[in-house]
C-alpha positions in Angstrom: 90.5 157.9 139.2 89.0 160.8 141.2 89.0 164.6 140.7 91.8 166.4 142.5 93.2 169.9 142.8 95.5 169.6 139.8 93.2 167.5 137.7 89.6 168.5 138.5 88.2 166.6 135.5 89.9 163.3 136.4 87.4 160.5 137.0 84.4 162.8 137.4 82.2 159.9 136.3 83.4 157.9 139.3 82.9 160.7 141.8 79.3 161.3 140.7 78.4 157.7 141.6 80.2 158.0 145.0 78.3 161.3 145.6 74.9 159.6 144.8 75.7 156.7 147.2 76.5 159.2 149.9 73.2 161.1 149.3 71.4 157.8 149.7 72.8 157.6 153.2 75.8 155.4 152.8 79.2 156.1 154.2 82.0 156.2 151.6 85.7 156.0 152.6 87.4 156.8 149.4 90.9 155.6 148.6 91.8 157.2 145.2 94.4 158.4 142.8 93.5 162.0 142.1 96.0 163.1 139.5 97.4 162.0 136.1 101.0 162.8 136.8 103.3 160.8 139.0 105.2 157.6 139.0 104.2 154.1 140.0 104.7 155.2 143.6 101.2 156.7 143.5 99.8 153.1 143.0 101.9 151.9 145.8 100.4 154.6 148.0 97.0 153.6 146.8 97.7 150.0 147.9 99.0 151.1 151.3 96.0 153.3 152.0 93.5 150.7 150.9 95.0 148.0 153.1 95.1 150.4 156.1 91.5 151.4 155.6 90.5 147.8 155.2 91.2 147.3 158.9 88.2 149.5 159.7 86.1 146.6 158.5 83.9 148.1 155.8 80.7 146.2 154.8 81.8 146.0 151.2 84.9 147.0 149.1 83.9 148.6 145.7 86.6 149.4 143.1 86.6 151.0 139.7 89.0 149.4 137.1 90.1 145.8 137.3 93.8 146.8 137.5 95.5 148.2 139.4 92.7 149.4 141.7 90.8 146.1 141.4 93.7 144.0 142.4 94.4 146.3 145.3 90.8 146.1 146.3 90.8 142.3 146.2 93.6 142.3 148.8 91.8 144.9 150.9 88.6 142.8 150.8 90.5 139.8 152.1 91.9 141.9 155.0 88.5 143.4 155.7 86.8 140.0 155.3 84.3 141.9 153.2 82.7 141.2 149.7 84.2 142.8 146.7 82.4 144.5 143.8 84.3 145.9 140.7 83.4 148.1 137.8 85.3 147.6 134.6 85.5 150.7 132.3 87.3 149.7 129.2 91.1 150.1 129.0 91.4 147.8 132.1 89.7 145.0 130.0 91.7 145.7 126.8 94.9 145.4 128.8 94.1 141.8 129.8 96.4 139.7 127.6 98.2 142.6 126.1 100.3 144.0 129.0 102.4 141.5 130.8 101.2 140.7 134.3 97.9 142.5 134.0 95.9 139.4 133.0 96.9 137.5 136.1 96.2 140.4 138.4 92.9 141.3 136.7 91.8 137.7 136.8 92.7 137.5 140.5 90.5 140.5 141.3 87.6 139.6 139.0 87.2 136.0 140.1 87.2 137.0 143.8 84.5 139.6 143.3 80.9 139.0 144.2 79.9 140.9 141.0 81.6 142.7 138.2 79.9 145.6 136.6 80.6 146.6 133.0 79.6 150.0 131.7 78.3 148.5 128.4 77.2 145.2 127.0 80.0 145.5 124.5 82.5 145.6 127.4 80.7 142.8 129.1 81.2 140.5 126.1 84.8 141.5 125.8 85.4 140.8 129.5 83.8 137.4 129.4 85.8 136.5 126.3 89.0 137.2 128.2 87.9 135.7 131.5 85.3 133.0 130.7 84.8 132.2 134.4 82.9 135.5 134.7 80.1 134.3 132.3 76.8 135.1 134.1 78.4 137.2 136.8 78.7 140.5 135.0 76.0 143.2 135.1 75.8 146.1 132.7 75.4 149.4 134.5 77.0 152.6 133.2 77.9 155.6 135.4 75.0 157.6 134.1 74.5 161.3 133.4 73.4 164.2 135.6 70.3 165.4 133.8 70.2 168.6 135.9 73.8 169.7 135.0 73.5 168.5 131.4 70.3 169.9 129.8 69.2 172.0 126.9 70.4 175.6 127.0 70.6 178.5 124.6 73.7 177.9 122.5 74.4 181.5 121.6 74.3 182.6 125.2 76.6 179.7 126.2 79.1 180.7 123.5 79.0 184.3 124.8 79.7 183.2 128.3 82.7 181.0 127.5 84.0 183.3 124.7 83.6 180.8 121.8 84.0 182.9 118.7 84.1 181.9 115.0 81.9 181.0 112.2 79.1 178.4 112.5 78.5 175.5 112.6 80.2 174.8 116.0 81.6 171.3 116.6 83.0 170.1 119.9 85.2 167.1 120.9 85.7 166.3 124.6 88.4 163.9 125.7 92.0 163.0 125.7 93.9 164.1 122.6 95.3 160.7 121.6 95.2 158.0 119.0 92.3 156.1 120.5 90.1 159.2 120.6 90.8 159.5 116.9 91.2 163.3 117.0 93.5 163.6 114.0 91.0 161.9 111.7 88.2 164.1 113.1 90.3 167.2 112.4 90.9 166.0 108.8 87.2 165.3 108.3 86.3 168.7 109.7 88.8 170.4 107.3 86.9 168.8 104.3 83.7 170.7 105.3 85.4 174.0 104.5 83.3 175.8 107.1 82.6 176.0 110.8 84.7 175.9 114.0 86.0 172.8 115.8 87.0 173.0 119.5 88.9 170.3 121.4 88.4 170.2 125.2 91.1 168.1 126.7 94.8 167.5 126.3 97.2 164.7 125.2 100.0 163.6 123.0 98.3 164.6 119.7 98.0 168.3 120.8 101.0 169.4 118.7 99.6 167.8 115.5 96.3 169.7 116.0 97.8 173.1 116.8 97.7 175.7 114.0 95.0 174.1 112.0 92.5 176.5 110.4 89.3 177.0 112.4 90.5 174.6 115.1 90.8 175.7 118.7 92.4 173.8 121.6 91.3 174.9 125.1 93.0 172.2 127.1 91.5 170.5 130.2 88.6 172.2 132.0 86.9 171.2 135.3 84.1 168.8 134.7 81.6 171.4 136.0 82.5 173.6 133.0 82.0 170.8 130.4 78.2 171.4 130.5 78.7 175.0 129.3 81.0 173.9 126.4 78.5 171.2 125.3 75.6 173.7 125.5 77.6 176.0 123.2 78.1 173.5 120.4 75.9 172.5 117.5 77.3 168.9 117.3 79.3 166.9 119.8 81.9 164.6 118.2 83.5 161.4 119.5 84.5 159.1 116.6 86.9 157.1 118.7 88.6 154.0 117.3 86.9 152.1 120.1 84.7 153.5 122.9 83.7 151.1 125.7 80.9 153.4 126.6 81.0 157.1 125.6 80.3 159.4 128.6 80.7 162.6 126.6 78.2 161.4 124.0 75.7 160.8 126.7 76.3 164.2 128.2 75.8 165.8 124.7 72.6 163.9 124.2 71.3 165.0 127.6 72.1 168.6 126.6 69.9 168.1 123.5 72.8 168.3 121.0 73.2 165.9 118.0 76.2 163.7 118.2 78.7 162.0 115.9 79.8 158.7 117.5 81.9 155.7 116.6 80.1 152.6 115.7 82.7 150.5 117.5 82.0 149.7 121.2 79.2 151.0 123.4 77.7 154.0 121.6 75.4 151.9 119.3 73.7 150.7 122.5 72.3 154.2 123.2 72.9 156.6 120.3 69.6 156.4 118.3 69.3 157.4 114.6 67.3 160.5 115.6 69.8 161.5 118.2 73.1 161.1 116.3 75.1 159.5 113.6 77.3 156.4 113.9 80.5 156.5 111.8 83.3 154.2 110.7 86.2 155.6 112.8 89.0 154.6 110.4 87.3 156.4 107.5 87.8 160.1 107.2 85.1 160.1 104.5 82.6 158.5 106.9 83.4 160.9 109.7 83.1 163.9 107.3 79.7 162.6 106.1 78.7 162.1 109.7 79.4 165.7 110.5 77.2 166.9 107.7 74.4 164.4 108.6 74.5 165.5 112.2 73.9 169.1 111.2 70.6 168.0 109.6 69.3 166.5 112.8 67.0 168.6 115.0 68.8 171.0 117.4 67.7 171.2 120.2 67.4 167.4 119.9 64.6 166.0 122.1 65.2 162.4 121.0 68.7 162.6 122.4 67.5 163.9 125.7 64.9 161.2 125.9 67.5 158.5 125.2 69.9 160.0 127.7 67.2 160.1 130.4 67.3 156.3 130.5 70.8 156.6 131.9 69.9 159.1 134.7 72.7 159.0 137.2 70.2 158.8 140.1 68.8 155.5 138.7 72.2 154.1 137.8 73.4 154.7 141.3 70.4 152.9 142.7 71.2 149.9 140.6 74.8 149.9 141.8 73.5 150.3 145.4 71.4 147.2 144.9 74.5 145.3 143.7 76.4 146.3 146.7 73.6 145.5 149.1 73.2 142.0 147.6 76.9 141.4 147.9 76.8 142.3 151.6 73.7 140.1 152.2 75.3 137.1 150.4 78.4 137.5 152.4 76.5 137.6 155.7 74.6 134.4 154.7 77.7 132.4 154.1 
């Protein structure tokens, strides 16, 4: 996943790590899928490009997602005679054992890697339960947050700039409009409040079931660079997903000094503190509705959220990943 002309928000969290590694002086030769649309042929092209680039003999092959990119990267690493490092993000782990053929390919890639990075401890535990051979070989490093881009700003000014009108309070959800992101329960919970405005930034199969609801606005996908403005404009950022391996939007909301409503299933409990946000039961509309009310009682601007997010500064997370990559190269050279 990598931002492209037709999908400028696609895989922005991957690109920010690549950008940081380049700023540190490393040479990155990206082989990516940069759009959501397309057939399986785009994965075939990814494989062809990766194997071709491998002949340039990189020092290390680093891939995001165990499958399909990880499996392709494992083959490329063999061609390059270079060590392999993988980052698992969530759905790639959940697919192990649930989609035919994925388990074998993911295991092939993971076991051949020098190190596997998981974006949360929740995901690390899930991964090791599915591939026990990885026990002791998985490090937890998330993709971090850009504290310069996502920071506290005047909410009313931000709403004026993006044209967000309506009655307060202002709630925001950023992500794919699908079942896993739990957008329909969120909309039902919001309706129970009887006041305020809820904006969804993103697109997906649940869009038609959200259209036409009172005080709900759908703006579609926006470039990742514009997400910071939408978050600055809200009073509460909401992400009550059925399961969230990490929760990138939540971290960006906290860095922007906004209270958050987060699922208690997955990675969010690892960084959403009681003073920064509210954890809810994602299958309970009552719990989500109560969470929306409780989040409004938290300080806004929320300094506690900013402080918690600062522990995930993208510069520091990139340095940690850089260390993993360097160690992989050193171990390979010593063999």
